[in-house]
TIROMI-902906 format. One line per field, with one value per residue (C-alpha): residue number from 0; x, y, z. Coordinates in Angstrom, 2 decimals. Layout:
// residues N
nr <- [NUM, ...]
x <- [X, ...]
y <- [Y, ...]
z <- [Z, ...]
END
This chain:
// residues 77
nr <- [0, 1, 2, 3, 4, 5, 6, 7, 8, 9, 10, 11, 12, 13, 14, 15, 16, 17, 18, 19, 20, 21, 22, 23, 24, 25, 26, 27, 28, 29, 30, 31, 32, 33, 34, 35, 36, 37, 38, 39, 40, 41, 42, 43, 44, 45, 46, 47, 48, 49, 50, 51, 52, 53, 54, 55, 56, 57, 58, 59, 60, 61, 62, 63, 64, 65, 66, 67, 68, 69, 70, 71, 72, 73, 74, 75, 76]
x <- [-10.93, -8.66, -6.17, -6.70, -4.06, -4.87, -2.05, -1.86, -1.34, 0.74, 1.69, 4.74, 7.63, 6.66, 9.95, 11.91, 11.38, 8.23, 7.56, 10.19, 7.92, 4.76, 6.82, 7.53, 4.30, 2.71, 5.32, 3.66, 1.23, 0.08, 2.24, -0.64, -2.93, -5.98, -5.25, -3.63, -7.27, -8.74, -7.13, -7.97, -11.57, -11.91, -10.75, -7.05, -3.56, -1.71, 2.35, 3.77, 5.50, 7.37, 5.94, 8.74, 7.91, 3.97, 4.89, 6.55, 3.38, -0.15, 1.83, 2.47, -1.62, -2.39, -0.09, -1.53, -5.03, -5.21, -4.00, -6.50, -8.99, -7.65, -7.17, -11.33, -12.04, -12.69, -11.30, -11.05, -13.30]
y <- [-1.72, 1.19, 1.64, 3.83, 4.55, 5.13, 6.21, 8.23, 11.80, 13.84, 17.82, 19.19, 19.39, 16.13, 15.30, 12.59, 11.11, 11.32, 10.40, 6.94, 5.77, 5.97, 4.16, 1.86, 1.41, 1.11, -1.44, -3.99, -2.97, -4.73, -7.86, -8.52, -11.29, -9.81, -6.07, -8.93, -10.58, -7.64, -6.17, -10.28, -9.88, -6.31, -7.52, -5.13, -4.81, -3.93, -1.76, -0.43, 2.87, 5.25, 9.17, 10.25, 7.34, 8.22, 11.36, 12.13, 9.35, 12.02, 14.70, 12.89, 11.39, 15.41, 17.00, 13.68, 14.15, 18.03, 17.23, 14.96, 17.29, 20.21, 18.08, 17.93, 21.50, 21.04, 23.68, 23.67, 26.64]
z <- [-26.98, -27.52, -24.62, -22.04, -19.14, -15.42, -12.85, -8.95, -9.92, -7.01, -7.04, -9.18, -6.74, -4.64, -2.37, -4.07, -1.19, -1.48, -4.74, -5.11, -2.47, -3.99, -7.84, -5.62, -3.37, -7.06, -8.90, -6.65, -5.60, -9.87, -8.24, -5.89, -6.11, -5.91, -8.36, -11.11, -10.40, -10.79, -13.95, -15.30, -14.34, -16.64, -19.52, -19.13, -19.51, -16.82, -18.12, -15.15, -15.85, -13.13, -12.98, -15.40, -18.17, -17.01, -17.60, -21.30, -22.79, -21.38, -22.70, -25.86, -25.02, -24.25, -27.53, -30.24, -29.25, -29.74, -32.98, -34.33, -32.34, -34.34, -38.22, -37.21, -36.51, -33.51, -30.92, -26.59, -25.70]
END
């Protein structure tokens, strides 16, 4: 199965203390037995990323997919 990703998105310019709180809550949530059990039962793996890391990964994925679309002759409308 190809890798995918999920994340929590927040508005640009979110105050740092709120962003940091969300990151802490997400990091804690993926350690819970319930989340781990659900992940294991759906064949997924967890790779926790901070907001900055997730943003970089999303940008890289977007760029790669755009390049692949150009190579096969697809264009955005």
